[in-house]
BALOBA-1460 file (C-alpha; in Angstrom, 3 decimals):
// residues 131
<rec num="1" residu="m" x="8.450" y="-163.883" z="90.952"/>
<rec num="2" residu="p" x="8.473" y="-167.513" z="91.854"/>
<rec num="3" residu="n" x="5.728" y="-169.693" z="90.606"/>
<rec num="4" residu="k" x="4.826" y="-170.565" z="94.280"/>
<rec num="5" residu="f" x="1.872" y="-169.232" z="95.941"/>
<rec num="6" residu="a" x="0.233" y="-169.606" z="99.407"/>
<rec num="7" residu="c" x="-3.540" y="-169.200" z="99.705"/>
<rec num="8" residu="d" x="-5.055" y="-167.548" z="102.720"/>
<rec num="9" residu="t" x="-8.615" y="-168.185" z="103.684"/>
<rec num="10" residu="s" x="-10.048" y="-165.170" z="101.996"/>
<rec num="11" residu="v" x="-9.208" y="-166.381" z="98.435"/>
<rec num="12" residu="i" x="-10.692" y="-169.852" z="99.188"/>
<rec num="13" residu="f" x="-13.949" y="-168.387" z="100.631"/>
<rec num="14" residu="n" x="-14.242" y="-165.838" z="97.728"/>
<rec num="15" residu="g" x="-12.968" y="-168.350" z="94.936"/>
<rec num="16" residu="l" x="-10.533" y="-165.663" z="93.374"/>
<rec num="17" residu="i" x="-7.840" y="-168.379" z="93.574"/>
<rec num="18" residu="l" x="-9.527" y="-170.281" z="90.815"/>
<rec num="19" residu="n" x="-9.878" y="-167.377" z="88.610"/>
<rec num="20" residu="l" x="-6.022" y="-166.629" z="89.008"/>
<rec num="21" residu="i" x="-5.219" y="-170.280" z="88.208"/>
<rec num="22" residu="i" x="-7.738" y="-170.540" z="85.187"/>
<rec num="23" residu="d" x="-6.690" y="-167.325" z="83.679"/>
<rec num="24" residu="e" x="-3.075" y="-168.308" z="84.146"/>
<rec num="25" residu="d" x="-2.412" y="-165.176" z="86.197"/>
<rec num="26" residu="l" x="-0.114" y="-167.346" z="88.266"/>
<rec num="27" residu="g" x="1.888" y="-168.742" z="85.359"/>
<rec num="28" residu="v" x="1.569" y="-172.162" z="83.838"/>
<rec num="29" residu="k" x="1.341" y="-175.179" z="86.332"/>
<rec num="30" residu="p" x="1.978" y="-173.078" z="89.639"/>
<rec num="31" residu="e" x="2.689" y="-174.597" z="92.893"/>
<rec num="32" residu="i" x="-0.053" y="-174.061" z="95.307"/>
<rec num="33" residu="f" x="0.387" y="-174.176" z="98.954"/>
<rec num="34" residu="v" x="-2.846" y="-174.462" z="101.080"/>
<rec num="35" residu="s" x="-2.350" y="-174.556" z="104.938"/>
<rec num="36" residu="n" x="-4.054" y="-176.956" z="107.113"/>
<rec num="37" residu="i" x="-5.249" y="-173.892" z="108.877"/>
<rec num="38" residu="v" x="-7.069" y="-172.868" z="105.897"/>
<rec num="39" residu="i" x="-8.593" y="-176.426" z="105.459"/>
<rec num="40" residu="a" x="-9.639" y="-176.622" z="109.047"/>
<rec num="41" residu="e" x="-11.331" y="-173.115" z="109.130"/>
<rec num="42" residu="v" x="-13.390" y="-174.280" z="105.714"/>
<rec num="43" residu="e" x="-14.373" y="-177.393" z="107.438"/>
<rec num="44" residu="f" x="-15.329" y="-175.621" z="110.638"/>
<rec num="45" residu="r" x="-17.409" y="-173.102" z="108.778"/>
<rec num="46" residu="t" x="-19.067" y="-175.909" z="106.698"/>
<rec num="47" residu="n" x="-19.814" y="-177.854" z="109.978"/>
<rec num="48" residu="i" x="-21.662" y="-174.959" z="111.407"/>
<rec num="49" residu="q" x="-23.890" y="-174.641" z="108.285"/>
<rec num="50" residu="k" x="-22.295" y="-171.457" z="106.981"/>
<rec num="51" residu="e" x="-22.812" y="-171.290" z="103.165"/>
<rec num="52" residu="i" x="-19.399" y="-169.798" z="102.822"/>
<rec num="53" residu="g" x="-17.929" y="-172.890" z="104.235"/>
<rec num="54" residu="f" x="-19.677" y="-175.081" z="101.576"/>
<rec num="55" residu="y" x="-18.437" y="-172.705" z="98.896"/>
<rec num="56" residu="g" x="-14.803" y="-172.868" z="100.273"/>
<rec num="57" residu="l" x="-15.105" y="-176.763" z="100.313"/>
<rec num="58" residu="n" x="-16.050" y="-176.663" z="96.666"/>
<rec num="59" residu="v" x="-13.083" y="-174.429" z="95.878"/>
<rec num="60" residu="l" x="-10.809" y="-176.865" z="97.733"/>
<rec num="61" residu="k" x="-12.270" y="-179.773" z="95.616"/>
<rec num="62" residu="e" x="-11.699" y="-177.699" z="92.411"/>
<rec num="63" residu="l" x="-8.008" y="-177.289" z="93.640"/>
<rec num="64" residu="r" x="-7.624" y="-180.976" z="93.982"/>
<rec num="65" residu="r" x="-9.261" y="-181.595" z="90.410"/>
<rec num="66" residu="l" x="-6.763" y="-179.060" z="88.871"/>
<rec num="67" residu="h" x="-3.810" y="-180.901" z="90.609"/>
<rec num="68" residu="n" x="-5.134" y="-184.193" z="89.390"/>
<rec num="69" residu="e" x="-5.309" y="-182.793" z="85.917"/>
<rec num="70" residu="e" x="-1.702" y="-181.513" z="86.404"/>
<rec num="71" residu="r" x="-2.634" y="-178.051" z="85.753"/>
<rec num="72" residu="i" x="-1.172" y="-176.972" z="89.216"/>
<rec num="73" residu="t" x="1.051" y="-178.652" z="91.774"/>
<rec num="74" residu="l" x="-1.037" y="-178.733" z="95.024"/>
<rec num="75" residu="h" x="0.677" y="-178.898" z="98.579"/>
<rec num="76" residu="i" x="-1.174" y="-179.241" z="101.734"/>
<rec num="77" residu="v" x="1.135" y="-177.786" z="104.576"/>
<rec num="78" residu="g" x="1.473" y="-177.369" z="108.130"/>
<rec num="79" residu="k" x="-0.174" y="-178.445" z="111.437"/>
<rec num="80" residu="r" x="-3.796" y="-178.556" z="111.740"/>
<rec num="81" residu="p" x="-5.145" y="-176.128" z="114.430"/>
<rec num="82" residu="t" x="-7.553" y="-177.004" z="117.179"/>
<rec num="83" residu="r" x="-11.117" y="-176.172" z="117.350"/>
<rec num="84" residu="e" x="-10.334" y="-173.747" z="119.881"/>
<rec num="85" residu="e" x="-7.600" y="-172.026" z="117.862"/>
<rec num="86" residu="i" x="-10.055" y="-171.723" z="114.995"/>
<rec num="87" residu="k" x="-12.535" y="-170.162" z="117.275"/>
<rec num="88" residu="m" x="-10.000" y="-167.546" z="118.238"/>
<rec num="89" residu="s" x="-8.877" y="-166.840" z="114.809"/>
<rec num="90" residu="p" x="-10.132" y="-163.120" z="114.938"/>
<rec num="91" residu="g" x="-7.278" y="-162.456" z="117.257"/>
<rec num="92" residu="g" x="-4.783" y="-162.915" z="114.059"/>
<rec num="93" residu="e" x="-2.778" y="-166.046" z="115.281"/>
<rec num="94" residu="l" x="-3.934" y="-168.281" z="112.541"/>
<rec num="95" residu="d" x="-3.176" y="-165.383" z="109.938"/>
<rec num="96" residu="a" x="0.207" y="-165.212" z="111.441"/>
<rec num="97" residu="l" x="0.702" y="-168.743" z="111.012"/>
<rec num="98" residu="i" x="-0.443" y="-168.759" z="107.389"/>
<rec num="99" residu="r" x="2.095" y="-165.895" z="106.634"/>
<rec num="100" residu="k" x="4.882" y="-167.776" z="108.355"/>
<rec num="101" residu="s" x="4.070" y="-170.972" z="106.049"/>
<rec num="102" residu="a" x="4.250" y="-168.605" z="103.063"/>
<rec num="103" residu="l" x="7.722" y="-167.551" z="104.212"/>
<rec num="104" residu="e" x="8.711" y="-170.963" z="104.880"/>
<rec num="105" residu="h" x="7.924" y="-171.919" z="101.381"/>
<rec num="106" residu="n" x="9.254" y="-169.013" z="99.564"/>
<rec num="107" residu="a" x="5.731" y="-168.544" z="98.333"/>
<rec num="108" residu="t" x="3.797" y="-165.515" z="97.452"/>
<rec num="109" residu="l" x="0.791" y="-164.994" z="99.690"/>
<rec num="110" residu="i" x="-2.327" y="-164.369" z="97.855"/>
<rec num="111" residu="t" x="-5.075" y="-162.602" z="99.853"/>
<rec num="112" residu="a" x="-8.007" y="-160.399" z="99.564"/>
<rec num="113" residu="d" x="-7.625" y="-159.349" z="103.260"/>
<rec num="114" residu="r" x="-6.125" y="-155.958" z="103.424"/>
<rec num="115" residu="i" x="-4.848" y="-156.485" z="107.211"/>
<rec num="116" residu="q" x="-3.453" y="-159.773" z="106.431"/>
<rec num="117" residu="g" x="-1.498" y="-158.225" z="103.406"/>
<rec num="118" residu="d" x="-0.245" y="-155.371" z="105.011"/>
<rec num="119" residu="v" x="1.088" y="-157.214" z="108.117"/>
<rec num="120" residu="g" x="2.646" y="-159.747" z="105.552"/>
<rec num="121" residu="i" x="4.292" y="-156.951" z="103.764"/>
<rec num="122" residu="f" x="5.827" y="-155.670" z="107.113"/>
<rec num="123" residu="e" x="7.011" y="-159.155" z="107.987"/>
<rec num="124" residu="g" x="8.897" y="-159.587" z="104.610"/>
<rec num="125" residu="v" x="6.258" y="-161.672" z="103.056"/>
<rec num="126" residu="e" x="5.647" y="-161.140" z="99.071"/>
<rec num="127" residu="v" x="1.868" y="-160.548" z="98.808"/>
<rec num="128" residu="m" x="-0.556" y="-160.315" z="95.964"/>
<rec num="129" residu="y" x="-3.783" y="-158.561" z="96.622"/>
<rec num="130" residu="v" x="-6.750" y="-159.733" z="94.894"/>
<rec num="131" residu="k" x="-10.233" y="-158.279" z="94.662"/>
């Protein structure tokens, strides 16, 4: 398994990505890809005063700290979605773009979202489910 991993929104909002990194379940100094789609959704939820948004923002800050400490290599990738695209995210369009980004970077998609993972497997994405 390559040492490259793409985070979807679920593992940012639940913080499990940090556990995987700290416990070295992703290996030593893994490459972590965070799509601008994920960042935009965290920012959107934070701006509307959703507690999960603030938690997600803290997880992103912790990922940056781990990068600065050279425990991970952090990549921020892709185009930022519009506010309207974020609001329409329940339709699955943004999830599709996150899966596409994982494929483009030859990264394993880490998700706690069963639908995201199952569709990813169908599309040929290597998927790691976490709970």
